[in-house]
N, C-alpha and C positions, 0 to 999 in steps of 0.2 A: 406081538400085537395083543390079542385078547378081545373079549366081548364085554361091553359096558352095559350096566343096568342101573336104573334109578330105583332106589328102595324107599319105601315108607313103612315104618314100624309103628304100630299102634298098640297101646296097652289098655286094659279095662280098669286100670288103677286111677283113682281120683285124687290120690295124695301126691301133691307136687314134690315134696321132699323125697318121697320114695321113688317117684319117676326120675328124679335127678340121679339117685343112686343107681337105678336101672341103666340109665344112659351112660353113666361113668363106667359101670361094670361092662356094658356091651362094648364101649370104646376100648377097654383093656383087653377083652376077649378077641375082638375083631382086628384090632390094630388101626382102626379108622377113627377119624375125628368126625363125630356126628353133628348134624345141624339140629339143635334142640332149643326151642324157645320156652324158657321156664314158665310154668303155669299151664302146660298142656300135656296131652298124652300121646303126641305124635313126634316122631323123630325121622329125619330125612338123611339119606346118603345118596348123593347124585353122582352119576357117571363113574361107578365103581366096578372093579373086577373082584367082587367079593365072592370068590368061589367056595369059600368055607361057610357061607351064610347058614346053610341047613344045620351043620354041626354046631356052629356058634350059637344059633338060636336054641338048639336043644340044650346046650350047656347052660345058657342063660336061664332057660325055663326051669332047669333043675334047681337053680339057686333061688328062684322066686316062684315057688310051686303053686301059689294061689292066683297067679296072674295069667290071664289069657293074652298071648301075643299074636297079633295079626300082621303079617308081612305082605305088602303089595310090591310086585315087581313089574317094571316097565323096561323091557330090553330094547336093544338097538333096532331090531326088526319091528315093523309096524304092527304085526299081529302077536308079538311076544308080550302079552299081558297075563299075569297070574297072581294068585293069592295063596298063602299057606298059613296055617295056624299052629301054634306051639303052646303046650301047657304041660307042666310036671315032667319035663324031660322027653316028651314025645311030640311028634309033629305029623302033619298031614302031608300027602303028596301035593305038589304044586297043582293048583286047580285053575283052569282057564275060565274066565267069566262067561256067563251066558248072556248074550245080547239079544234082547227081545224088543222089537219095534212095535209100538202100539198101533192098532188099527185106527184109522181116522174116524171121527164121529160124522154122522150124516150132515151136520150143519157146516162142516168144513168144505163141502162141495157146492155150496150155494153162493 
C-alpha cells in the first residue's frame, strides 16, 4: 500500500532555462516525472510515494548550491501539512505550518 503525498517544490531561481535543468535533474534523481510549466519556479508531484524526497533534495541542492529549495508536503491525513528547506546539501526538519486566525475587528459585529 503506502502513503501518498502531494509535493510542491519551489526555487528562488528566476532563470527559466536553469529551472528547466533543475527539474530535469530532479526527475533523474527521484525517478518521477514532475509537472513543470516552463517559465515558473514551481514544480508539482501529486499523489506520490516519494520516500527518498529528503535525500533526493539534499543531493539536488548539492548540485545547485546557490539555490534555495522550498518543498511543501500535503499528505493523505488532513493534518499532514509540512514545509522543508534545502540549500547547499543541507536541509531543515519538516516543519508544520502555524495557523493563526485573526481576531475580528469591532466593525464586523455591527
